[in-house]
C-alpha positions in Angstrom: 73.5 70.0 115.3 74.8 69.0 118.7 72.0 69.7 121.2 71.7 69.1 124.9 68.5 68.6 126.8 68.5 69.2 130.6 65.7 67.3 132.2 64.5 63.7 131.9 60.8 64.1 132.6 58.1 63.5 130.0 58.6 66.8 128.2 62.4 66.7 128.1 62.3 63.1 126.9 59.8 64.0 124.2 61.8 66.9 123.0 65.0 64.8 122.9 63.1 62.3 120.7 61.9 65.0 118.3 65.4 66.4 118.0 66.9 63.0 117.4 64.2 62.2 114.8 65.3 65.4 113.0 68.9 64.0 112.7 70.5 66.0 115.5 73.1 64.6 117.9 71.3 64.7 121.2 72.4 64.2 124.8 69.9 64.3 127.6 70.7 64.9 131.2 68.5 63.4 133.9 68.8 63.5 137.6 67.6 60.0 138.4 70.0 57.1 137.5 67.0 54.8 136.7 65.7 57.3 134.2 69.1 57.5 132.5 69.3 53.7 132.4 65.8 53.4 131.1 66.2 55.9 128.3 69.4 54.3 127.1 67.5 51.0 127.1 64.8 52.5 124.9 62.0 53.7 127.3 61.5 56.3 130.0 59.1 54.0 131.9 58.8 56.4 134.8 57.8 59.6 133.0 56.9 58.5 129.5 55.8 54.9 129.6 54.9 53.0 126.5 56.7 55.4 124.1 59.7 53.7 122.3 62.8 55.9 122.3 65.8 55.8 120.0 68.5 58.0 118.4 69.7 59.8 121.5 71.6 59.1 124.7 71.1 60.0 128.4 73.6 60.8 131.0 73.7 61.8 134.7 76.6 64.2 134.1 76.0 67.8 133.1 79.6 68.4 131.8 79.1 66.9 128.3 76.2 69.3 127.6 78.4 72.4 128.0 79.9 71.7 124.6 76.5 71.6 122.8 75.6 74.1 120.1 72.2 74.7 121.8 70.7 73.5 125.1 67.0 72.9 125.9 66.3 73.5 129.6 63.4 71.3 130.8 63.8 71.3 134.6 60.9 72.2 136.9 60.7 76.0 137.2 61.8 76.2 140.8 64.9 74.1 140.2 66.0 76.0 137.0 68.5 78.3 138.8 70.1 75.5 140.8 70.6 73.2 137.8 71.9 75.9 135.5 74.4 77.0 138.2 75.8 73.5 138.2 76.1 73.5 134.4 79.7 74.4 133.3 79.7 77.9 131.8 78.4 77.9 128.2 77.9 80.3 125.4 75.4 78.0 123.7 71.8 79.4 123.4 69.6 78.2 126.2 66.0 77.4 125.2 63.7 77.4 128.3 61.0 74.8 127.9 59.6 74.8 131.5 56.8 77.1 132.6 56.8 79.1 135.8 57.9 82.1 137.8 60.6 81.8 140.4 59.4 81.9 144.0 60.8 84.7 146.1 62.3 86.8 143.3 59.2 86.8 141.1 61.6 86.6 138.2 60.8 85.0 134.9 62.9 82.0 134.0 64.7 83.9 131.2 65.9 86.3 133.9 66.9 83.4 136.1 68.8 81.8 133.3 70.6 85.0 132.3 71.9 85.3 135.9 72.9 81.7 136.2 74.6 81.6 132.7 75.5 85.2 131.8 77.4 84.2 128.7 74.5 82.5 127.0 71.7 83.9 124.8 68.3 82.9 126.3 65.1 82.0 124.5 61.9 80.1 125.1 60.2 77.2 123.5 56.5 77.1 124.4 53.1 76.1 123.0 50.2 73.7 123.3 52.0 70.4 123.8 51.3 67.1 125.5 54.6 65.2 125.7 53.3 61.8 124.7 51.8 63.2 121.5 55.0 65.0 120.6 57.1 61.9 121.2 54.8 59.9 119.0 55.2 62.3 116.2 51.6 63.7 116.2 51.2 67.2 114.7 52.3 70.0 117.0 53.1 73.7 116.7 55.3 75.8 119.1 56.7 79.2 119.5 60.5 79.7 119.6 61.1 83.2 121.1 64.5 84.9 121.3 65.3 88.6 121.4 67.4 88.4 118.3 65.0 87.8 115.4 67.6 86.1 113.2 68.6 83.7 116.1 65.0 82.8 116.7 64.5 82.0 113.0 67.7 80.0 112.8 66.7 77.9 115.8 63.1 77.5 114.6 64.4 76.2 111.2 66.9 73.9 112.8 64.5 71.9 115.0 61.4 72.0 112.8 59.9 68.8 111.4 56.8 68.3 109.3 55.0 67.2 112.4 56.7 69.7 114.7 56.1 73.2 113.4 58.0 76.0 114.9 57.1 79.7 114.7 59.8 82.3 115.5 59.1 85.3 117.8 61.1 88.0 119.5 58.7 88.3 122.5 60.5 86.2 125.1 58.5 87.7 128.0 55.1 87.0 126.3 56.0 83.4 125.5 57.0 82.9 129.1 54.1 84.6 130.7 51.6 82.7 128.6 53.0 79.4 129.6 53.3 80.2 133.3 49.8 81.7 133.7 48.0 79.1 131.8 49.1 76.4 134.3 47.3 78.3 137.0 44.2 78.7 134.9 44.2 75.0 134.0 43.9 74.2 137.7 40.9 76.6 137.8 39.3 74.8 134.8 39.8 71.5 136.5 38.0 72.8 139.6 35.0 73.7 137.3 35.0 70.1 136.1 35.5 68.5 139.5 32.8 70.7 141.1 30.3 69.9 138.3 29.8 73.5 137.2 29.2 72.7 133.6 30.6 73.7 130.2 29.2 77.3 130.3 31.3 78.0 133.4 34.4 76.4 131.9 34.1 78.6 128.7 33.6 81.7 130.8 36.5 80.9 133.0 38.8 80.4 130.0 37.8 83.8 128.6 38.1 85.6 131.9 41.3 83.8 132.7 42.7 84.9 129.4 41.8 88.5 130.4 43.9 88.0 133.5 46.8 86.6 131.5 46.6 89.5 129.2 46.6 92.1 132.0 49.5 90.5 133.7 51.5 90.0 130.5 51.0 93.5 129.2 52.1 94.9 132.6 55.3 92.9 132.4 56.1 94.0 128.8 54.7 91.2 126.6 52.8 91.8 123.4 49.1 91.2 123.1 49.5 89.1 119.9 51.9 86.8 121.6 49.5 86.1 124.4 46.8 85.4 121.8 49.1 83.0 120.0 50.4 79.4 120.5 52.3 80.1 123.7 49.3 81.9 125.3 45.8 81.2 124.2 46.8 78.1 122.3 48.4 76.5 125.4 45.5 77.7 127.6 42.9 76.0 125.5 44.8 72.7 125.5 45.5 72.5 129.2 42.0 73.7 130.2 40.2 71.0 128.3 41.9 67.6 129.0 42.6 65.3 131.9 46.0 64.6 130.3 47.0 68.0 131.8 48.6 67.5 135.2 47.3 70.9 136.3 43.8 70.2 135.1 43.8 66.9 136.9 44.9 68.6 140.1 42.1 71.1 139.7 39.5 68.3 139.3 40.6 66.9 142.7 40.3 70.3 144.3 36.9 70.8 142.8 35.8 67.5 144.3 36.8 68.9 147.7 40.0 67.0 148.2 43.0 68.7 149.8 46.0 69.9 147.8 48.4 68.2 150.1 46.7 64.9 149.5 46.5 65.3 145.8 50.2 66.3 145.4 51.6 63.8 147.9 51.7 60.9 145.5 52.7 62.8 142.4 56.1 62.1 140.8 55.4 64.5 138.0 55.1 68.2 138.7 51.9 70.3 138.4 53.7 73.6 137.8 50.6 75.7 138.4 50.5 74.7 142.1 53.9 76.4 142.5 53.2 79.2 140.2 49.9 80.3 141.7 51.2 81.9 144.9 54.1 83.5 143.1 51.9 84.9 140.4 49.4 86.3 142.9 52.2 87.9 144.9 53.7 89.5 141.8 50.2 90.7 140.6 49.3 92.2 144.0 52.7 94.0 144.1 51.9 95.5 140.7 48.3 96.3 141.4 47.0 93.8 138.8 43.6 92.2 139.4 43.7 88.4 139.0 40.7 87.0 140.9 40.8 83.5 139.2 44.5 83.1 140.1 43.7 84.3 143.6 41.0 81.7 143.9 43.4 78.9 142.9 45.9 80.1 145.4 43.2 80.0 148.1 42.2 76.4 147.2 45.9 75.3 147.3 46.1 76.8 150.8 43.1 74.8 152.0 40.1 77.1 151.4 36.7 75.5 150.9 35.9 75.0 147.2 32.3 76.1 147.5 33.3 79.3 149.4 35.9 80.2 146.8 33.4 79.6 143.9 30.8 81.7 145.7 33.2 84.6 146.2 34.1 84.6 142.6 30.5 84.6 141.5 29.6 87.3 143.9 32.2 89.8 142.6 30.7 93.2 141.6 29.7 93.4 137.9 31.9 95.4 135.7 32.7 96.1 132.0 34.2 93.2 130.1 37.3 94.8 128.8 39.0 96.2 131.9 
């Protein structure tokens, strides 16, 4: 199968390697010339150092990808619309592999992609994945969500490997929301770690954060079982429990009292939760959805004192659990 990958970061590179390992003809587009050169020489030293690459090629030209049979879109969420607008019109299925909500419009990336490429079917690839482990062939499972059940199953079968299990779904919205919201919650769990609040607090925050994800997801039309699956709870558990998560690491710094501007100034990789948090809170507030953990993350990113934010969360009125 001829497959294009848009995005030369760690995740895009890892996916290209998985696809190439499965025997597909893979072309990856990257913005930076040095990333293109490095991949073609056998290593993405900037975003995925130490992982040998082979079996696929990189380019700085989007035109060759327009003829692919499927395209994986792995650009940062806030750049998805712009990059897809530059891609020549295609009817190939687009699988969105980034996680976020567009600022300003509050649109999910599937909605953004449908507007930028109206002739293409749009789906989502999401799940608990660290790029370096995927690229090295360690066992991983993901959700492939497309509105057409047959199309989702065909895509899942096409890119599956023994070490890369794919589960088909028709809940595109649920797969997207799980991935977007978990990034914000991962920052919150990092704050718990950085502030030294303990394991009890982290477990409680994961559970209450999942309740927020569920409230928001159901209000936007997702299914509860999707949010409880790989692309929701599964991804949440992974990114809320490891410093390998960029979002978790950002939260650790915030929990230690460091400023978000300082923490993000020297980052070449993107902590998507930092961009998603304000958009998520705006969308939740507009819909009347209570998301106190997400609001706390937004406040910290805007410069609020970490102890004050933690105190406000702990002082919230008691309520029933399942509301």
